[in-house]
C-alpha positions as CSV (number, residue, x, y, z in Angstrom):
1,M,117.0,85.0,99.1
2,T,115.6,87.8,97.6
3,N,113.0,89.6,99.7
4,I,110.0,91.1,97.0
5,A,107.3,93.3,97.9
6,L,104.3,93.3,95.1
7,V,102.3,96.4,95.8
8,V,98.8,97.0,93.8
9,L,97.6,100.4,93.6
10,D,94.2,99.6,92.7
11,T,92.5,101.6,90.3
12,L,95.4,104.8,90.0
13,R,95.7,106.3,86.6
14,K,98.9,106.8,84.6
15,N,98.7,110.5,84.6
16,S,97.6,110.7,88.2
17,F,100.6,108.8,89.1
18,D,103.0,110.9,87.4
19,E,101.3,114.0,89.0
20,H,101.2,113.1,92.8
21,F,104.4,109.7,92.8
22,Q,107.2,112.1,92.0
23,W,108.4,110.7,95.4
24,L,108.7,107.3,94.6
25,P,112.4,106.3,93.4
26,G,112.5,103.2,91.4
27,T,112.8,102.4,87.5
28,R,109.7,103.5,85.9
29,F,108.1,101.8,83.0
30,E,106.7,104.6,80.9
31,N,104.9,102.2,78.4
32,A,103.2,99.7,80.8
33,W,99.9,97.9,80.0
34,S,97.2,95.9,82.0
35,T,95.8,93.0,80.7
36,S,92.5,94.2,81.3
37,H,90.4,96.9,82.7
38,W,89.4,95.5,85.7
39,T,90.5,93.9,89.1
40,V,89.9,90.1,88.5
41,P,91.3,89.6,84.8
42,A,94.2,91.9,85.9
43,H,95.0,90.1,89.1
44,G,94.9,86.8,87.1
45,S,97.5,88.0,85.1
46,L,99.7,89.1,87.7
47,F,99.4,85.8,89.5
48,T,100.0,83.4,86.4
49,G,101.9,85.7,84.2
50,R,98.8,84.3,81.1
51,Y,95.9,86.4,79.9
52,A,92.7,85.9,81.9
53,S,91.0,84.2,78.8
54,E,93.6,81.7,78.8
55,I,93.0,80.6,82.8
56,G,89.1,81.4,82.5
57,V,89.3,84.1,85.6
58,H,87.3,86.6,84.5
59,T,83.4,88.6,84.5
60,D,81.3,85.3,85.5
61,A,84.3,83.3,86.6
62,S,85.6,85.4,88.8
63,S,87.6,82.8,91.6
64,L,91.0,82.2,91.7
65,D,90.3,78.3,90.8
66,C,92.5,77.9,87.7
67,E,94.7,74.6,87.5
68,R,97.9,76.8,86.4
69,P,100.0,77.4,89.5
70,V,99.8,80.6,91.0
71,L,102.6,83.3,91.9
72,A,102.5,82.7,95.8
73,E,102.0,79.1,95.5
74,R,105.5,79.1,93.6
75,L,106.9,80.9,95.9
76,R,106.0,79.4,99.0
77,D,107.1,75.9,97.3
78,A,110.5,77.6,96.8
79,G,110.8,78.2,100.5
80,Y,109.4,82.0,100.9
81,S,107.2,82.9,103.7
82,T,104.2,84.2,101.6
83,R,102.3,87.1,102.9
84,A,99.2,89.2,101.8
85,F,97.2,92.5,102.9
86,S,94.3,93.2,100.4
87,A,91.6,95.8,101.0
88,N,89.9,94.6,97.7
89,V,86.9,92.3,98.5
90,N,87.5,90.7,94.9
91,V,91.1,90.0,95.8
92,S,90.0,87.9,98.7
93,E,89.6,84.5,100.2
94,N,86.1,84.3,99.2
95,F,87.2,84.2,95.6
96,S,90.7,81.7,96.5
97,F,93.1,84.5,96.1
98,D,94.7,83.2,98.9
99,R,96.3,80.6,97.2
100,G,99.7,79.9,98.2
101,F,99.8,82.3,100.9
102,D,101.0,81.3,104.4
103,E,99.2,84.5,105.9
104,F,96.3,86.5,104.4
105,E,95.2,89.7,105.9
106,G,92.5,92.4,104.9
107,S,90.7,95.6,105.9
108,W,87.9,96.0,107.3
109,R,86.1,95.7,104.2
110,L,87.2,91.7,103.6
111,R,86.5,91.4,107.7
112,A,83.1,92.4,107.1
113,L,82.7,89.7,104.8
114,T,82.8,87.4,107.8
115,E,81.8,89.8,111.0
116,N,78.5,91.3,109.1
117,F,79.1,94.9,110.0
118,F,76.3,97.4,109.0
119,N,77.7,99.4,105.7
120,W,77.8,102.4,107.1
121,D,80.1,104.1,104.0
122,Q,77.2,103.1,101.6
123,F,74.4,104.1,103.8
124,L,76.0,107.8,104.1
125,V,77.0,108.6,100.8
126,K,73.6,107.3,99.9
127,N,72.0,109.9,102.2
128,E,74.5,112.3,101.8
129,G,71.5,115.0,101.8
130,A,70.1,114.6,105.1
131,G,72.5,116.3,106.7
132,P,73.6,115.6,110.8
133,T,70.5,113.5,110.7
134,R,72.2,110.9,108.5
135,Y,74.1,109.5,111.2
136,L,71.4,109.1,113.8
137,R,69.4,107.3,111.0
138,A,72.5,105.3,110.4
139,L,72.6,104.3,114.2
140,R,68.8,103.2,114.4
141,Q,69.6,100.9,111.4
142,C,72.5,99.7,112.9
143,V,71.2,98.7,116.1
144,A,67.7,97.6,114.6
145,G,69.1,95.6,111.8
146,D,70.5,92.1,111.1
147,C,74.2,93.1,111.7
148,D,77.1,92.4,114.2
149,T,76.4,95.2,116.4
150,L,79.2,95.9,118.7
151,P,81.6,96.1,115.6
152,S,79.2,98.0,113.5
153,L,79.1,100.5,116.3
154,K,82.8,100.9,116.6
155,R,83.2,101.2,113.2
156,G,80.3,104.0,112.9
157,A,82.3,105.7,115.7
158,L,85.6,106.0,114.0
159,L,84.1,107.7,111.1
160,K,82.0,110.3,112.9
161,L,85.5,110.8,115.0
162,R,87.1,111.1,111.5
163,D,84.7,113.5,110.2
164,L,84.7,115.8,113.4
165,G,88.6,115.8,113.0
166,I,89.3,113.2,116.0
167,G,92.1,111.0,115.0
168,S,91.8,111.8,111.5
169,R,93.0,108.7,110.3
170,T,91.1,106.2,112.6
171,Q,89.6,104.8,109.5
172,D,89.9,104.7,105.6
173,D,89.5,102.2,103.0
174,G,92.3,99.7,104.4
175,A,95.6,102.2,104.0
176,T,95.9,103.0,107.4
177,E,95.4,99.0,108.7
178,A,97.8,98.2,105.8
179,L,100.8,100.8,106.9
180,G,100.0,99.0,110.6
181,Y,100.4,95.7,109.1
182,V,103.7,96.0,107.6
183,R,105.1,97.8,110.7
184,S,103.8,95.1,113.0
185,T,105.3,92.3,111.1
186,D,108.4,90.7,111.9
187,F,109.6,89.9,108.5
188,G,112.8,87.5,107.8
189,D,115.0,86.9,105.3
190,S,113.1,84.8,102.5
191,E,109.6,86.7,102.1
192,F,107.3,87.6,99.5
193,L,104.8,90.3,100.7
194,F,101.8,91.1,98.0
195,M,99.1,94.6,99.1
196,N,96.4,95.9,97.1
197,L,95.3,99.5,98.1
198,M,92.0,100.9,97.7
199,E,92.3,104.7,98.1
200,A,91.8,105.5,94.6
201,H,88.9,103.3,93.9
202,T,85.3,104.0,94.5
203,P,84.0,105.4,96.6
204,Y,86.4,107.8,96.5
205,N,86.0,108.8,100.2
206,P,89.1,109.6,102.0
207,P,89.3,110.8,105.0
208,E,87.7,114.5,105.8
209,E,91.1,116.4,105.5
210,Y,91.7,115.5,102.0
211,R,88.0,116.1,100.3
212,T,88.1,119.4,98.7
213,V,84.4,117.9,97.4
214,D,81.9,115.4,98.9
215,P,82.2,111.7,97.8
216,P,80.1,111.3,94.7
217,G,78.4,108.2,95.4
218,L,79.0,107.1,91.8
219,D,77.4,104.3,90.0
220,G,80.0,104.3,87.1
221,L,77.9,101.7,84.9
222,K,74.9,103.2,85.3
223,A,76.4,106.8,84.8
224,S,78.2,105.5,81.8
225,V,74.8,104.0,80.0
226,R,72.9,107.0,80.8
227,S,74.8,110.2,83.3
228,P,76.4,110.8,86.3
229,N,74.3,111.8,89.3
230,A,77.2,114.4,90.0
231,T,78.5,117.1,87.6
232,P,81.9,115.7,86.6
233,D,84.0,118.5,88.3
234,Q,83.1,116.9,91.7
235,I,83.7,113.2,90.2
236,R,87.1,113.9,89.0
237,Q,87.9,116.3,92.2
238,A,86.8,113.3,94.4
239,Y,89.0,110.9,92.6
240,A,92.0,113.4,92.9
241,D,91.6,113.6,96.7
242,G,91.3,110.3,96.9
243,V,94.7,109.7,94.8
244,R,96.5,112.1,97.2
245,Y,95.7,110.5,100.1
246,L,96.8,107.3,98.6
247,S,100.0,109.0,97.8
248,D,100.9,110.2,101.1
249,M,100.0,106.9,102.6
250,Y,101.8,105.2,100.5
251,R,104.6,107.2,101.2
252,E,104.8,105.8,104.9
253,I,103.8,102.4,103.6
254,F,107.3,102.1,101.2
255,S,109.3,104.0,103.6
256,E,108.7,100.7,106.0
257,L,109.1,98.4,102.6
258,R,112.8,99.6,102.1
259,E,113.7,98.7,105.3
260,E,112.7,95.3,104.5
261,F,112.6,94.0,101.1
262,D,115.2,94.3,98.5
263,V,112.6,94.5,95.6
264,V,109.7,96.3,95.7
265,V,107.3,96.3,92.8
266,T,104.8,99.2,92.7
267,V,101.6,99.2,90.0
268,S,98.3,99.7,89.1
269,D,96.0,96.8,87.9
270,H,94.2,99.1,85.6
271,G,93.1,102.6,85.4
272,E,89.9,105.0,85.4
273,V,87.6,106.7,83.1
274,L,86.5,109.9,84.4
275,G,84.0,111.5,81.5
276,E,86.3,110.6,78.9
277,H,84.3,108.7,75.9
278,G,81.6,109.5,77.7
279,M,82.5,106.3,80.5
280,W,82.8,106.5,83.8
281,E,84.9,103.9,86.3
282,H,86.3,101.0,84.7
283,Q,83.6,98.6,84.3
284,C,83.1,98.5,80.5
285,G,85.7,99.3,77.3
286,L,89.6,98.6,76.8
287,Y,90.3,102.8,76.7
288,P,94.1,103.7,77.5
289,E,92.5,105.6,80.5
290,L,92.1,102.0,81.9
291,T,94.6,99.8,80.0
292,H,97.8,102.2,80.2
293,V,99.2,101.7,84.0
294,P,101.9,103.1,86.1
295,L,104.8,100.7,86.9
296,S,107.8,101.4,89.1
297,I,110.7,99.0,90.4
298,Y,112.7,99.8,93.3
299,T,116.1,97.7,94.0
300,G,117.9,100.2,95.4
301,E,119.9,101.2,92.6
302,G,118.8,102.7,89.4
303,S,116.5,105.1,90.9
304,G,115.5,107.3,88.6
305,D,115.9,105.4,85.5
306,V,113.1,105.6,82.8
307,V,112.4,102.5,80.3
308,S,110.1,103.4,77.5
309,S,109.6,99.8,75.8
310,S,106.1,98.4,76.2
311,V,105.9,96.3,78.7
312,S,102.6,94.2,80.6
313,L,101.8,92.9,83.9
314,L,102.7,89.5,82.4
315,D,106.4,91.0,82.7
316,V,105.5,91.2,86.2
317,N,104.8,87.9,87.2
318,Q,108.3,86.7,85.3
319,T,110.3,89.2,87.0
320,I,109.4,88.2,90.0
321,L,109.9,84.4,89.5
322,T,113.3,85.6,88.2
323,L,114.0,87.2,91.0
324,A,113.3,84.0,93.4
325,G,115.4,82.4,90.6
326,L,112.7,80.1,89.5
327,S,111.7,79.0,85.8
328,A,108.6,80.5,84.8
329,D,105.9,79.4,82.1
330,S,105.1,82.9,81.7
331,R,104.0,85.4,78.3
332,G,106.7,87.8,80.1
333,Q,109.7,89.1,80.3
334,D,112.6,89.7,83.1
335,L,112.1,93.5,83.7
336,L,115.5,94.1,85.4
337,A,117.4,92.6,82.6
338,D,120.2,94.6,80.7
339,T,117.4,94.8,78.0
340,V,114.1,95.6,78.0
341,E,112.5,94.6,74.9
342,N,109.4,96.2,73.4
343,G,106.6,93.6,74.0
344,E,103.7,92.9,72.0
345,F,100.8,92.7,74.4
346,L,96.8,92.2,74.3
347,T,94.0,93.7,76.3
348,E,91.0,91.6,76.8
349,F,87.1,92.9,77.8
350,H,85.0,89.8,78.3
351,G,81.8,91.4,78.5
352,I,80.2,93.1,81.6
353,S,78.8,90.1,84.4
354,D,75.9,88.7,85.3
355,L,75.9,91.1,88.7
356,H,76.1,94.3,86.7
357,R,73.3,93.0,84.0
358,N,70.8,92.2,86.8
359,A,71.7,95.4,88.7
360,L,70.8,97.8,85.7
361,D,68.0,95.8,84.9
362,K,66.7,96.3,88.1
363,Q,67.0,99.8,87.4
364,G,65.1,99.5,84.3
365,I,68.2,99.9,82.0
366,T,67.7,96.8,79.6
367,D,69.5,98.4,76.1
368,I,72.7,96.8,76.7
369,D,73.8,94.7,74.2
370,D,76.8,96.1,73.3
371,L,78.0,95.9,76.7
372,K,77.9,92.2,76.4
373,Q,80.6,91.5,73.4
374,E,84.0,90.9,74.1
375,L,86.6,93.2,72.8
376,N,90.3,92.9,72.4
377,G,93.4,95.6,72.5
378,I,97.1,95.1,71.2
379,C,100.1,97.0,72.2
380,F,103.4,97.4,70.8
381,G,106.1,100.1,71.5
382,G,104.2,103.5,71.8
383,Y,101.4,102.1,69.9
384,Y,97.8,100.8,71.2
385,G,95.2,100.0,69.1
386,Y,91.7,98.9,70.5
387,E,88.4,97.9,69.6
388,T,85.6,100.0,71.1
389,F,81.9,99.4,71.0
390,D,81.7,101.6,68.1
391,G,84.8,100.2,65.9
392,F,88.8,100.6,66.0
393,E,90.5,103.3,67.5
394,E,94.1,103.7,67.6
395,I,97.1,105.9,69.5
396,N,100.1,106.5,67.6
397,E,101.4,105.0,64.5
398,S,100.7,101.5,64.0
399,P,104.2,99.4,63.3
400,F,101.6,97.1,61.8
401,E,100.7,97.0,58.3
402,D,96.6,95.8,59.2
403,P,96.6,96.2,63.3
404,Q,93.2,94.7,63.2
405,K,94.2,91.8,61.3
406,Q,97.2,91.4,63.7
407,L,95.0,91.5,66.5
408,S,92.6,88.8,65.3
409,E,95.6,86.9,64.3
410,R,97.0,87.3,68.0
411,V,93.8,86.6,69.8
412,G,93.1,83.5,67.7
413,E,96.6,81.8,68.9
414,L,95.2,82.0,72.3
415,D,94.0,78.7,74.1
416,K,90.9,79.7,75.9
417,E,89.5,78.4,78.4
418,H,85.5,79.1,78.2
419,T,84.6,78.9,81.9
420,S,81.7,80.1,83.5
421,R,80.7,80.0,86.9
422,E,77.2,82.3,86.8
423,D,75.8,80.2,89.3
424,Q,78.2,80.9,92.3
425,D,76.5,81.4,95.3
426,L,77.6,84.6,97.0
427,D,76.3,85.6,100.0
428,D,74.8,88.8,101.4
429,A,77.7,90.2,103.3
430,V,80.1,89.9,99.7
431,M,77.2,91.4,97.6
432,D,76.8,94.4,99.7
433,Q,80.2,95.0,99.5
434,L,80.4,94.4,95.8
435,E,77.6,96.6,95.4
436,D,79.6,99.6,97.3
437,L,82.3,99.2,95.0
438,G,80.1,99.3,91.9
439,Y,80.5,95.4,91.1
440,A,77.3,94.8,91.3
């Protein structure tokens, strides 16, 4: 069997990938598109080969509890050992993203969901102006608060050592743990590995030696509706610092993976808006900075090849199933075929979540009706046309006589699953992590 690794570099912009990942070998797909602007629906497409609206996994329905079998289940049933390492709370057992995995490991963020860590990162960012006393204040809150004291103190100590330059990689957003996981795992001959790395995601908080500015404590949705609480240059530089760290860490991880896996697929689930269009982060809209994503496939051959055809996350699902010799009820194509055709794909925005609406409401921000509407986009070749809150925007010349009509017809062809789980009960530990990552 073909050993296959699928690595998602969460929130990595295409232009940032081009700048900092020149070292990564493999075939590069220059016109690769996500199906969405954020993690859950994008991963839903990766795991099923379908649009999020077709499987009912998006916004207020963020659990992967669709009836359609998912990628890891198909591979496990075909005899693969299926393993996962995730640093993203949204891609966790709490939201059923462990389906089909024999082994599902996570970073400290995922462990904090059950171990009740004190959220050092959130406290330190929110109190960055307090100077050296903020660690003492955090320590007092950690000891006196309702959390598991010993593991919380251990994490705080690691953070302090990191900032002092002692054991500089003692703690990050999961990449160090991911590297350790890959190095310590005894992979066999029939392996599928999925990984999600979060170093490009807010809070943009890499180890001290990578920081050229302080982490900005960005609330992307609030910043988009009102204005950011840090300067645009600080935010952009903090993001770039995180990407540089991600690149260096992934270089080490990839070096291990290429020794164990025949094929390594590296992709982003979505990008990040850094002030373009008056927006920040990735909570709303279908801007190309969000939906145009990096994609590289390493097979040990053809390194340096470039494919210009338009492709999608849907194709990644099809490609992996084809590598495993399995049939696929997917909307995608095999990206390792002799010819990769221009695909015609949609992008989807399902409106902001109830968690976001509630968070904005608590801050007295209620004029957000535009953010509740659904939007769609269409891509083909080098063209991308997408709905915005103010109209319709286009990149490059349209191959369609009437692109908005073409978009409407393609959306109308979808058999959408109108599922809502707005009453999903999320415990305090999950909410704390979602808030820290900007999802609540």
